[in-house]
TILUM-468280 format. One record per residue: x, y, z of N, C-alpha, C in turn; residue in three letters. Coordinates in steps of 0.1 Angstrom, whole numbers, plus 5000, padded with zeros to 4 digits. Layout:
BEGIN
XYZXYZXYZAla ...
REM end
This chain:
BEGIN
927483948439928083828433929783818436Met 930083708442931183668444932183578438Gly 933383638438934283538425934383418431Phe 933483328424933683208433934583088432Ala 935583128420936983018419938083078429Glu 937683188437938583238446938883208458Asn 939883148460940183038473940883158485Gly 940983318485941483388491941583408503Ser 940183368506939383378520940283288529Ser 940783178524941383098536942483108540Glu 942983258535944883288535944283428543Lys 945183458551945583568558945283678544Pro 944583798551944583868538946083998535Leu 945783988524947084088518946884148506Lys 946684288509946284368494946984438489Phe 947284438477947984518468947184658459Leu 947584738468946984898464947584938450Ile 947185018439947685088433947085248430Tyr 947785318434946985468432947685498448Gly 948985478450949785568464949485688463Arg 949685778450949685908455948685968452Thr 947485898449946285958451945285958461Gly 944386038464943586038478943185918481Trp 942085878473941585748480942485608483Ile 943985608476944685518477945485518489Gly 945785638496945985658506945185668518Gly 943885668514943085658524942985518527Leu 942885438516943285268519944085218528Leu 945485248527946585218532946485288546Gly 945685378551945385408565944485328572Lys 943285298566942385198569943185058568Leu 943885038559944784838563945484888577Cys 945984978578947084978590945784968605Glu 945085038604944085078616943284938615Ser 943284848604942784718605943384588606Gln 944784638609945784538610946084458595Gly 945784518587945884458573946984458566Ile 947484338562948884358556948584408542Ser 949384468536949284568525950684648518Tyr 950484618503951584688496951184758489Thr 952084908485951584948472952084908459Tyr 951384898447952084848434952984948433Gly 953884918425954984998421955085008404Ser 954184938400954284948385953185018378Ala 953285058368952485168361951285048352Arg 949685098356948985018348949084948334Leu 949685038326949684958315950984928311Glu 951984858320952984808320952784638323Asn 952184568317951884408320952884358326Arg 954484338325955284298328955484308344Val 955484458343955684528361954484498368Ser 953384438361952384418370952284278374Leu 952684198363952984068370954184028380Glu 955084108378956184128387955484158401Ser 954684258402954184318416953584198421Asp 952884128414951484028420952683918425Ile 953583858413954583778420955383798430Ser 955383928434956383928443955983948452Ala 954684028456953884058469952783948473Asn 952283858463951383738466950283788477Gln 949683918467948183948475946983868473Pro 946183868480944883808482943683848475Thr 944184028474942984108466943784218464His 943484258448944184388443942984508445Val 943484638447942684758445943284828438Phe 942184888430942784968419942385118423Asn 943285228428942685348429943285458424Ala 943985378412945085478404944185528391Ala 944185658386943285668374943785848369Gly 943685858362943885998356942586088356Val 942586168366941086248364941486358361Thr 942586418363943186598356942986658367Gly 944586738364944386848374944187018368Arg 943887078373943387078386941586978384Pro 941486978374939786928373939786848361Asn 938586778354938786698342938686768331Val 938886898330939086948319940386928311Asp 941486888322942686808314942586778306Trp 941886648308941686538301941286588284Cys 940386668285940086728270940886748260Glu 941986778266943586828260944686738259Ser 944186618268945586488271944686348268His 944186328257943386198256944186098254Lys 945186078251946085958244946185898262Val 947086008270947586018285946185938293Glu 945185978289943985938295943385828293Thr 943485798280943185648275944185548280Ile 945585588283946285478286946285448299Arg 945985528308945685478320944085438328Thr 943485548319942185468324941285368316Asn 941585338304941385198299942285108294Val 943385148287944685028288945184988301Val 945185118309945885018323944984958330Gly 943885028331942984948339942284818333Thr 941884768318941784658317943084548319Leu 944484618312945684558318945684458330Thr 945484538340945384518359944484388356Leu 943184418353941984328353942484208344Ala 942984218337943184078329944583998338Asp 945484058344946684058350945883958363Val 944984028368944383958383943683828382Cys 942883838367942183698361942983608361Leu 943983638357944983508353945583458365Gln 945583538377946383528389945083498398Asn 943683448394942983428402942283518412Asn 942583668409942483728419941183858420Leu 940583868429939583998427940084128426Val 939884198418940184338417938984478419Leu 939284478429938484598436938884748427Ile 937984758418938384888412937085018411Asn 937985128418937485238419936685308408Tyr 935685328403935185368391934785518395Ala 933985558386932785678388931585648385Thr 930485728389929585738387929085858375Gly 930085928374929786048364929686018348Cys 929185878346928885868335927185838331Ile 926485918338924885968337924686078340Phe 923586148333922886248333921686258335Glu 920486338344918986328345918686378333Tyr 917586268331916886268318915086278320Asp 914786198310913186178307912886118317Asp 913685978316913085868328913785888343Lys 914685988343915186008355915486138361His 914386208364913986368362914886378373Pro 915186518376915686578390914586578402Ile 915086548414913886548422913086418423Asp 913286328415911886228410912386108424Ser 913486078427913685978433913985838426Gly 914385858412914485788404915685758400Ile 916685688404917885688401918385578391Gly 919485578384920185518374920585378382Phe 920485288379920685148386921985068377Lys 922384968387924084928382923884878365Glu 922784838362922884788347922384888336Glu 921984998340921585128331922885128322Asp 922485168309923885218299923685358302Thr 925285388305925585548304924985628296Pro 924685768301924285848292924785978288Asn 925885968298926586118300927986088286Phe 928186188278928986198270929886308267Val 929586408280929786548280931286558281Gly 931986468288933586478287934386348286Ser 935786388281936286298277936686208285Phe 936686228300937086168311936086078315Tyr 934386108313933286038312933485918302Ser 933685988295933685888279934585758283Lys 935685778286936985658289936385578301Thr 935885648310935485548324933785498318Lys 933385538312932285448305932585328296Ala 933585358285934285258278934485158285Met 935185178298936385068301935084978312Val 933885048317933184988325932584888319Glu 932384918303931484808298932384698295Glu 933684738292934684628291934984528301Leu 934684588314934984508325933784438328Leu 933084458322931584358322931884178321Lys 933084218311933384068307934383988318Asn 934584078327935583998338934883958347Tyr 934883818355934283788363934583798377Glu 935783848377936583878391936884028394Asn 935984118388936484268388934584298396Val 935184388406933984458415934284618412Cys 933384668403933484778400932784908409Thr 933284998418932585068425932485198417Leu 930985258417930985398407930985498418Arg 932185568422932085688429931885798426Val 930885868434930486008429930886138437Arg 931586238434931686348445931886328456Met 933386248457933886228470934186308478Pro 933686238490933886388500934186268514Ile 935286348523935786318533935886388546Ser 936186338554936286458569937386548572Ser 938186538559939386628561938886758549Asp 938486828555938286958548939187018544Leu 940586968548941987048539941886988525Ser 941686888525942086808509941386868500Asn 942086928490941287038479940586918472Pro 940586768469940086678462938686678468Arg 938486718480937186688487936186788483Asn 934986748480933986788474933386898482Phe 933186908491932987018499933887138502Ile 935387068499936187168501936387238487Thr 936387208478935987248460935187338457Lys 933687288465932787378460932887518470Ile 933487498482933287638492934587738490Ser 935287698479936287758474935887828461Arg 935087778455934587838441933887958443Tyr 933688068430933288198432931788148434Glu 931588058425930188078421929587908421Lys 928687858423928387718421927087688419Val 926687588410925587558405924687508420Val 923387488418922687428428921987288425Asn 922487188423921787058418921786938427Ile 920786888428920986728439921586648430Pro 922386588438923486498434923586388442Asn 924286228438924286138443925886158449Ser 926386148460927586168463928086058472Met 929686048474930285928481930785978495Thr 930185948506931185988519932485848519Ile 933785928519934785798520934685728535Leu 934785848545934685768558933685658561Asp 932285658556931785548557931885438543Glu 932285478534931885348523933385318518Leu 934685368523935985298518935985178529Leu 935585218540935685068551934884958545Pro 933685018540932784888535933284838521Ile 934084908513934684828501935684748506Ser 936384758517937884658526936484538526Ile 935484538533934284458537934184368521Glu 933984418511933184388500934684278497Met 935684338499937084258493936784128500Ala 936784138512936584018523935483938518Lys 934283948515933183908509933483838493Arg 934583898488934783848473933583908461Asn 933383998465932084028458932484108444Leu 931584058433932184118420930884208413Thr 931184278402929884288395930184478397Gly 928784518393929184648394928084718407Ile 928784788415927984858426927984998421Tyr 926785088426926685228429927085288440Asn 928285358441929185358453928785458460Phe 927785538461927285608470926285598482Thr 926285708487924985698498923485708494Asn 922785628500921385658496920985798494Pro 919985818482919485968480920586048477Gly 920286208476920786298471920886428478Val 922086468475922386658485922486738475Val 921986868475922086978466923587048470Ser 923987108462925487198466924887268476His 923487348476923387458483922987408499Asn 922487288498922087208509923487158521Glu 924587148509926287108517926487228523Ile 926387368515926887488518926287538533Leu 925187488532924487568545924787468556Glu 924987338556925587258564926987308569Met 927687358558929087428559928787538571Tyr 928087618567927787758573927187738589Arg 926387658590925787588604926887518612Glu 927587448607928787368612930387458615Tyr 930487488603932187518605932287698602Ile 931687748596931787858594930787988592Asp 929988018603928988128605928888218597Pro 930188268593929588408581930088348569Gly 929988228565930188188549929188218542Phe 929388298529928388308522928488248509Thr 927988218498928388188485927588238475Trp 927688208463926888308451926288158442Lys 925088138437924588028428924988128413Asn 924988038403924588038388924387908381Phe 923587938366922687848363924087778353Thr 923387638350924087578342924587618329Leu 923887728324924587788312925687878315Glu 925387938325926488018329927887948334Glu 927487848338928387758344929087708331Gln 928687658324929287608308930287738303Ala 930187848303931187938299932087968305Lys 932287898318933787868326934887748323Val 933887648318934487538323934587458307Ile 935487388305935587318288934787218290Val 934787118298933687008294932486978302Ala 931586998298930486978309930386878318Pro 929886908330929686808340928686728344Arg 928586628348927486558353926986568366Ser 925286538360924786558376923586448376Asn 923586358383922586258385922286178398Asn 920986088397921086018412921085868409Glu 921785818415922085678415921585588425Leu 920785488421920085398427920685278437Glu 920985288451921685228459921085098465Thr 919985038463919284898467920184818466Thr 920984788456921484668458923084668467Lys 923584798468924584828479924184818493Leu 923084878492922484878508921684728511Lys 921584638499920984508502922184428511Gly 923384478503924584408507925084478523Glu 924884598526925284658536923684748542Phe 923084688548921884788553922184908563Pro 923184898571923684978578923785138570Glu 923885128557924685278552923685378554Leu 924185488557923085598562922985678547Leu 921985748551921385848539922485948538Pro 922886008524923586088523923786208534Ile 922786288537922586408548922886328558Lys 922486228564922786178577924086178578Glu 924886058566926286058567927186168565Ser 926486278564927486418564927486438573Leu 926686468581926586508597927386448605Ile 927186268601927686228613929586198612Lys 929686208596931186168594932286308592Tyr 931586378589931886488583931786628591Val 930386678590930386798601930286798616Phe 929886708620929986688633931586708638Glu 932486588635933686558637934586708637Pro 934486798621934986898624934387008630Asn 933087038636932187118644933387138655Lys 933387018661934586988676935687098671Lys 936387058663937187138659937187288654Thr 936087278649935787458645935487518658Ala 934687458670934487518683935687538690Asp 936587468687937987478696938787588691Val 938687598675939587708670938987848676Ala 937587838676936687978677937188008695Ala 
REM end
C-alpha cells in the first residue's frame, strides 16, 4: 500500500537517513551514491523532536530512512541491562521520528526486525509455514525483541510508515563483524536451526525502490525460504575456506552461555515477492551475492 497523500514522486529524490554510523545506514549511503540519489545523514538523536524537525526543515527530503536503533554491543544481551537506553531509541525515538514525518507528509522507511517470532505449533520448524505480516509477535525472550514488537504495533497507526522486518542480516562483506556469516564462523559452537535471513546486497536496493513507490505497511524483509547455520557454514567451507570446521550445540547448551534467548523463525515472503517477483530464494541469493563474489577473492588469495 502506498502513501497516497505523498506527492514526493513529482520532485527529484532526496533521502534523509538516520543511522550514519550503523552498518545498514552506511550501506544505504553508498547505494545512494551509486544510483545518483541525493542524500543526507540526519544529525538529530531520534528522541529529540526539535532536532528532527530542524533536520527535515534544513534538508527538505522526499523520503526518510531510519536505520538507527539500539541492538547492543557485542550483542542483544546488552539490552537486558540497559533497558531505559533501549526504550529511548527503539521506542520513543522511532515513534517520534514517525510522528514528525507524518506531520511533514513524508514516507518513513523503517528498518525493523523479524526477531519477534519463534517457531510454534502452528509454525513448526521445516514446515514451510511462515509467519505473515499480520501475525501477532510471539517471541518475548529478549528485551530487545520486546521493544521492537511494541513499537511495530504502535507504528501500525501511522499510514506513512513502511516497516521492514530484517532478520539475521548478511552481506558480501565477510570482514564486517555484524555480518551473520562472520559472526557464526567465529563462534566456538553454533546451533543448527533453519531461519529466514536478509541478504542486504539484494534487499537494500529493493528498499530504495519501495521508497520510490511510496509503499507503506509491514513487509517481511527477508529472502524466501530458510537456511540453517550448518548449511551456511558448509557453503563457507566450500567457497571460502576448505579447511574450516565447526561444532554444534543444542539450544539448551546455548542458553547457558547467553543472557537472553534468541529468536528462530520462518517469515512468509509472499507479500514482498508479489511486489518484487525477481527476489531470489535465500540459498540462491547467498551463492549469487555472497559466496560467488568472495570465492574469486579467496582464489586470488590462495
